[in-house]
C-alpha positions in Angstrom: 198.6 150.2 31.8 198.0 147.9 35.2 200.1 145.1 35.6 198.1 141.4 35.0 197.3 140.1 38.2 198.9 136.6 39.3 196.4 134.1 40.9 196.5 133.7 43.9 197.9 130.6 45.2 195.7 129.0 48.5 197.4 128.6 51.6 198.8 124.9 52.2 197.7 123.1 55.1 199.5 122.9 58.2 201.9 119.9 58.7 199.8 119.1 62.1 196.3 119.0 60.0 198.3 116.9 57.1 199.5 114.4 59.6 195.8 114.2 60.9 194.7 113.3 57.8 197.0 110.9 57.0 196.8 109.1 60.4 192.8 108.8 59.6 193.5 107.1 56.3 196.0 104.7 58.1 193.4 104.1 60.9 190.6 103.5 58.9 193.0 101.6 56.2 193.9 99.3 58.8 190.6 98.9 60.2 189.3 98.0 56.4 191.9 95.3 56.7 191.0 94.0 60.1 186.9 93.9 58.7 188.0 91.9 55.2 190.7 89.8 57.1 187.9 87.4 58.5 186.3 87.1 55.1 189.0 86.6 52.8 189.9 83.7 55.4 186.7 82.0 55.3 186.5 82.1 51.1 190.1 80.9 50.9 189.4 77.8 53.6 186.4 76.9 51.3 188.6 76.7 48.1 190.5 74.0 50.3 191.0 70.6 50.4 190.9 68.4 53.3 194.7 67.2 52.5 195.5 71.2 53.0 194.1 70.7 56.2 196.2 67.8 57.1 199.6 68.8 55.4 199.2 72.7 55.3 199.0 76.0 57.4 195.8 77.1 58.2 196.6 80.1 57.0 198.3 79.2 53.5 196.6 79.7 50.3 195.0 76.5 48.6 197.8 74.7 46.8 194.7 74.4 44.1 191.1 76.1 43.9 188.2 73.3 45.0 185.1 75.2 43.7 183.0 71.8 44.3 183.1 72.2 47.6 180.3 74.7 47.3 178.6 72.1 44.8 179.5 69.3 47.9 178.0 71.4 50.9 174.9 72.1 49.2 174.2 68.4 48.4 175.4 67.4 51.9 172.0 69.8 53.2 172.8 73.5 52.7 170.2 73.2 49.9 167.2 72.1 52.8 168.8 74.6 55.2 169.0 77.5 52.8 165.0 77.0 52.0 163.9 76.7 54.8 165.5 80.2 56.0 164.3 81.7 53.0 160.9 80.7 53.2 160.7 81.7 56.9 162.4 85.1 55.9 160.4 85.7 53.1 157.1 85.1 55.2 158.0 86.4 58.3 159.2 89.6 57.5 157.1 91.2 55.5 154.0 90.0 58.0 156.3 91.2 60.8 156.4 94.9 59.5 153.4 95.0 58.0 151.7 94.1 61.5 154.2 96.8 63.3 153.5 99.5 60.6 149.5 99.1 61.9 150.7 99.4 65.6 152.6 102.5 65.2 149.9 104.3 62.8 147.5 103.6 65.6 149.6 104.2 68.2 150.7 107.9 66.9 147.8 109.3 64.9 144.6 107.2 66.2 142.6 109.1 69.2 142.9 106.3 72.0 143.4 105.7 75.5 146.3 105.2 77.4 148.4 104.8 74.0 151.8 105.4 76.1 151.2 102.4 78.4 150.2 100.4 75.7 153.5 101.5 73.9 155.7 100.7 77.2 153.8 97.1 77.3 155.5 96.7 73.8 158.9 97.6 75.2 158.3 94.9 77.7 159.7 92.4 74.8 163.3 94.3 74.7 163.7 93.9 78.1 162.7 90.5 78.5 165.8 88.1 77.4 164.8 85.1 75.2 166.4 83.1 78.2 164.0 83.8 80.3 161.3 82.7 78.2 162.5 79.2 76.3 160.5 77.0 79.5 157.2 79.0 78.9 157.3 79.0 75.2 158.3 75.2 75.6 155.6 74.0 77.3 153.0 76.5 75.3 154.5 74.9 72.1 154.3 71.7 73.2 150.9 71.8 74.1 150.0 73.1 70.7 151.7 70.7 68.8 154.0 73.4 67.2 157.2 71.7 68.6 159.6 70.9 65.7 157.6 73.0 63.5 158.3 75.9 60.9 155.2 77.2 61.9 155.6 77.3 65.7 159.0 78.9 64.9 157.4 81.6 62.6 155.3 82.7 65.8 157.9 83.1 68.2 160.0 84.8 65.0 156.8 87.4 64.7 156.3 88.2 68.8 159.9 88.6 69.3 160.7 91.1 66.0 157.5 93.0 67.0 158.8 95.2 69.8 161.8 96.8 67.7 160.2 97.1 64.8 157.1 99.3 66.5 160.1 101.0 68.2 161.5 102.3 65.0 158.3 102.9 63.1 156.4 104.7 65.8 159.8 107.0 66.1 159.7 107.5 62.4 156.0 108.4 62.1 156.2 111.0 64.7 158.3 112.7 62.6 155.6 113.1 60.0 153.4 115.9 59.7 150.1 115.3 61.4 148.8 118.1 59.1 148.3 115.7 56.4 146.8 113.2 58.4 144.2 115.6 59.8 143.3 117.0 55.9 142.9 113.0 54.9 140.3 112.5 57.5 138.4 116.0 57.4 138.4 114.8 53.3 136.3 111.6 54.0 139.3 109.2 53.9 139.3 106.4 56.6 142.0 105.4 58.9 143.1 102.3 56.8 143.0 104.7 53.5 145.2 107.1 55.8 147.4 104.6 56.8 147.8 103.0 53.0 147.4 106.3 51.0 149.4 108.9 53.2 151.7 107.7 55.8 152.6 104.3 54.4 154.2 105.8 51.5 155.9 108.4 53.5 157.6 105.6 55.7 158.9 104.1 53.0 163.1 104.8 54.3 162.6 103.0 57.9 160.2 100.1 56.4 163.1 99.4 53.8 165.5 99.6 57.0 163.3 97.4 58.9 162.8 94.6 56.3 166.7 94.6 56.0 167.3 94.3 59.8 164.5 92.3 60.2 165.3 90.0 57.6 169.3 89.8 58.6 168.2 88.9 61.9 166.0 86.5 61.4 167.9 84.8 58.5 170.7 84.3 61.6 168.8 83.6 64.4 170.0 80.8 66.2 168.8 80.1 69.9 164.9 79.2 69.5 165.8 77.3 66.3 168.1 75.4 68.2 165.7 75.0 71.2 162.5 74.3 69.2 163.7 72.3 65.5 164.5 68.5 66.3 164.5 66.7 62.9 166.9 67.9 60.0 164.7 68.6 57.5 163.4 71.3 59.3 166.4 73.1 59.9 167.3 76.9 59.1 170.9 77.5 57.8 172.5 78.7 61.0 171.3 75.7 62.8 172.1 73.3 60.4 175.7 74.1 60.4 176.0 71.8 63.2 175.9 69.1 60.8 179.0 69.6 59.4 180.9 69.3 62.8 181.1 66.0 64.8 182.4 65.0 68.3 185.5 63.8 66.4 186.4 65.7 63.2 185.4 69.0 61.5 185.2 69.4 57.4 186.3 72.6 57.6 186.4 73.0 53.8 182.8 72.0 53.6 181.6 74.2 56.8 183.3 77.3 55.2 181.8 76.6 51.8 178.7 76.7 53.6 178.9 79.7 55.8 179.8 81.7 52.5 176.8 80.3 51.0 175.0 81.8 54.3 176.2 85.1 54.4 176.8 85.9 50.5 172.7 86.7 50.2 172.9 89.4 53.5 176.0 90.8 52.4 174.5 91.2 48.4 170.6 92.8 50.0 172.7 94.9 52.8 175.1 96.9 49.7 172.2 97.2 47.6 170.0 98.8 50.3 172.6 100.2 52.3 171.4 103.8 51.5 168.1 103.3 52.5 169.1 101.2 56.1 170.8 104.3 57.3 168.6 106.9 56.0 165.6 105.1 57.7 167.3 104.0 61.0 168.6 108.0 61.2 165.3 109.3 60.7 163.6 106.9 63.2 165.4 108.5 66.8 164.3 111.8 65.6 161.4 111.2 67.4 
């Protein structure tokens, strides 16, 4: 009768490997604390009162929580700025992504001469700094009567957002099998039908990633809004936050509350669609 074989215990990890793993987790933990610390400080500041800043430490916890700061900031103008930014984002982002998808489809699948040169013209928009275009854009919008107008700002956002969107979608579409498009064309499908029924569904990851990225960029844009928006009723959120700071004083508790209101939608959207965001941008660079 043979002896029962004892289970073989896996060899323990070398000490150096375990130390490296512990060091990695320590570095990641420290990085997480560094990332979370500003957000924690912002939320704590938003819950303080004006008296806490007068006789307290900047980094101290509030003596009592003042949730009313959010309502005060909302009533002080954040409501108008929030709605302006929301309207601009909900209109500009889908329109820009749709135009970029149509342009990318034409550059990748449709027979057209000098497609690479046309794509190069789109990429010029990524090279030219915004600051170099402010003077001619000011003259153009003034002649069109679009200064201090959300409509004028919409066209600026659309033009500056298209080059990057086309770069991403073109790269993603080049990874798609062209046999699917050729088969659809042979079956009698129009180019628009191929775009809507074949290519667009396959580009869902890249489109979702672009919607998130472009939405965040549009929501946070400050330079163009500061130059071309004059009246308070037309201001977007990043520009409207300046109202909480004057030449002689700053309402830090209201400013912090307004900033929390500003970043909360972005954090929620990114956390919900994070997987699509990473997958879409990763696929777009394969081409």
